[in-house]
DRENDO-1510 file (C-alpha; in Angstrom, 1 decimal, always signed):
<recs>
REC; n; res; u; v; w
REC; 1; MET; -255.8; -64.1; +11.5 .
REC; 2; ALA; -259.1; -66.2; +12.5 .
REC; 3; ALA; -257.5; -66.2; +15.9 .
REC; 4; GLU; -256.6; -62.6; +15.9 .
REC; 5; LEU; -260.4; -61.6; +14.9 .
REC; 6; GLY; -261.8; -64.2; +17.5 .
REC; 7; ILE; -263.5; -66.4; +14.9 .
REC; 8; GLU; -262.9; -70.0; +13.5 .
REC; 9; ALA; -260.9; -70.4; +10.4 .
REC; 10; HIS; -263.8; -72.0; +8.5 .
REC; 11; VAL; -265.7; -68.7; +8.9 .
REC; 12; LEU; -263.2; -66.9; +6.7 .
REC; 13; ARG; -263.2; -69.7; +4.2 .
REC; 14; HIS; -266.8; -69.3; +4.0 .
REC; 15; TRP; -266.8; -65.4; +3.7 .
REC; 16; GLU; -264.4; -65.9; +0.9 .
REC; 17; GLN; -266.6; -68.7; -0.9 .
REC; 18; VAL; -269.4; -66.1; -0.7 .
REC; 19; GLY; -267.4; -63.1; -2.0 .
REC; 20; ALA; -267.4; -61.2; +1.1 .
REC; 21; LEU; -263.8; -61.7; +1.5 .
REC; 22; THR; -260.9; -61.7; -1.1 .
REC; 23; PRO; -257.6; -62.6; +0.0 .
REC; 24; ARG; -255.1; -62.7; -2.4 .
REC; 25; ARG; -253.2; -65.9; -3.3 .
REC; 26; ASP; -249.4; -66.5; -3.5 .
REC; 27; GLY; -247.8; -68.5; -6.3 .
REC; 28; LYS; -248.7; -71.9; -5.0 .
REC; 29; GLY; -252.3; -70.8; -4.5 .
REC; 30; TYR; -252.3; -70.2; -0.6 .
REC; 31; ARG; -254.2; -67.6; +0.7 .
REC; 32; VAL; -252.3; -64.6; +2.0 .
REC; 33; TYR; -253.9; -62.6; +4.9 .
REC; 34; ASP; -251.9; -59.7; +4.5 .
REC; 35; ASP; -253.1; -56.2; +6.2 .
REC; 36; GLU; -255.4; -55.5; +3.5 .
REC; 37; ALA; -257.2; -58.8; +3.9 .
REC; 38; LEU; -257.2; -58.2; +7.8 .
REC; 39; GLU; -258.9; -54.8; +7.4 .
REC; 40; GLN; -261.5; -56.2; +5.1 .
REC; 41; ALA; -262.2; -59.1; +7.3 .
REC; 42; ARG; -262.6; -56.7; +10.2 .
REC; 43; THR; -265.1; -54.8; +8.1 .
REC; 44; VAL; -267.0; -57.9; +7.4 .
REC; 45; LEU; -267.1; -58.8; +11.2 .
REC; 46; LYS; -268.0; -55.4; +12.2 .
REC; 47; LEU; -270.9; -55.5; +9.8 .
REC; 48; ARG; -272.0; -59.0; +10.7 .
REC; 49; ARG; -272.0; -57.9; +14.3 .
REC; 50; ALA; -274.2; -54.9; +13.5 .
REC; 51; GLY; -276.9; -57.1; +12.3 .
REC; 52; LEU; -276.2; -57.4; +8.7 .
REC; 53; SER; -276.5; -60.7; +6.7 .
REC; 54; LEU; -273.7; -61.7; +4.5 .
REC; 55; PRO; -275.6; -60.5; +1.2 .
REC; 56; GLU; -276.0; -57.3; +2.8 .
REC; 57; VAL; -272.4; -57.1; +4.0 .
REC; 58; ILE; -271.1; -57.8; +0.3 .
REC; 59; ALA; -273.6; -55.2; -0.9 .
REC; 60; ALA; -272.4; -52.7; +1.9 .
REC; 61; MET; -268.8; -53.2; +0.8 .
REC; 62; ALA; -269.9; -52.5; -2.7 .
REC; 63; PRO; -267.2; -50.4; -4.8 .
REC; 64; THR; -269.7; -47.3; -5.1 .
REC; 65; LYS; -270.4; -45.3; -2.1 .
REC; 66; GLU; -273.9; -44.7; -3.4 .
REC; 67; ALA; -274.7; -48.6; -3.7 .
REC; 68; ALA; -273.2; -49.2; -0.1 .
REC; 69; GLN; -275.0; -46.4; +1.5 .
REC; 70; ALA; -278.4; -47.8; +0.1 .
REC; 71; VAL; -277.7; -50.9; +1.8 .
REC; 72; VAL; -276.7; -49.3; +5.3 .
REC; 73; ARG; -279.7; -46.9; +5.1 .
REC; 74; ALA; -282.2; -49.8; +4.3 .
REC; 75; LYS; -280.5; -51.8; +7.6 .
REC; 76; ILE; -280.8; -48.5; +9.5 .
REC; 77; ALA; -284.6; -48.3; +8.5 .
REC; 78; ALA; -285.3; -51.9; +9.5 .
REC; 79; LEU; -283.8; -51.3; +12.8 .
REC; 80; GLU; -285.5; -48.3; +13.5 .
REC; 81; ASP; -288.9; -50.3; +12.7 .
REC; 82; GLU; -287.7; -52.9; +15.2 .
REC; 83; VAL; -286.9; -50.1; +17.9 .
REC; 84; ALA; -290.3; -48.6; +17.7 .
REC; 85; SER; -292.1; -52.2; +17.7 .
REC; 86; ARG; -290.1; -53.1; +20.7 .
REC; 87; ARG; -291.0; -49.8; +22.4 .
REC; 88; ALA; -294.7; -50.4; +21.8 .
REC; 89; VAL; -294.3; -53.9; +23.2 .
REC; 90; ILE; -292.6; -52.1; +26.2 .
REC; 91; THR; -295.2; -49.5; +26.7 .
REC; 92; PHE; -297.9; -52.4; +26.6 .
REC; 93; LEU; -296.2; -54.6; +29.2 .
REC; 94; GLN; -295.5; -51.6; +31.5 .
REC; 95; HIS; -299.5; -50.8; +31.1 .
REC; 96; THR; -300.2; -54.5; +32.1 .
REC; 97; VAL; -297.9; -54.1; +35.4 .
REC; 98; GLU; -300.0; -51.0; +36.6 .
REC; 99; CYS; -303.2; -52.2; +35.1 .
REC; 100; ARG; -306.1; -52.1; +37.6 .
REC; 101; HIS; -308.0; -54.7; +35.6 .
REC; 102; ARG; -307.6; -58.4; +36.7 .
REC; 103; TYR; -307.6; -59.7; +33.2 .
REC; 104; LEU; -306.3; -58.2; +30.2 .
REC; 105; ASP; -309.2; -58.9; +28.0 .
REC; 106; GLU; -311.2; -56.4; +30.4 .
REC; 107; CYS; -308.7; -53.6; +29.8 .
REC; 108; PRO; -309.7; -51.2; +27.1 .
REC; 109; GLY; -306.1; -50.3; +26.5 .
REC; 110; CYS; -304.9; -53.8; +26.8 .
REC; 111; ALA; -307.6; -54.6; +24.0 .
REC; 112; ALA; -306.3; -51.6; +21.9 .
REC; 113; PHE; -302.7; -53.0; +22.0 .
REC; 114; ALA; -304.1; -56.2; +21.1 .
REC; 115; ARG; -306.0; -55.0; +18.0 .
REC; 116; GLU; -302.7; -53.3; +16.5 .
REC; 117; PRO; -301.0; -55.0; +13.6 .
</recs>
């Protein structure tokens, strides 16, 4: 299953150890990666690639939809904040490229950006 997902086997074992993946066990205690486990692992992988931490992944896979949605909404809000912050940086950098002042500290626009939190 690890090869099919393009990850290392130890990653699957780690996901199981922290509770993000719960493959069933056969009579001898060996993990059985059936279709259900594969789908669960794909979901974990997609959520990790979307930027969720393993604790967030576990919470996002909660049995109740409300609990899962709360985690996803919080992640969306954090990503939106990050996007807004990066847009402000892009605006500042574009200004510095077009700025007529030789030094950034001589420019009121650059100084205003520097004072922002």
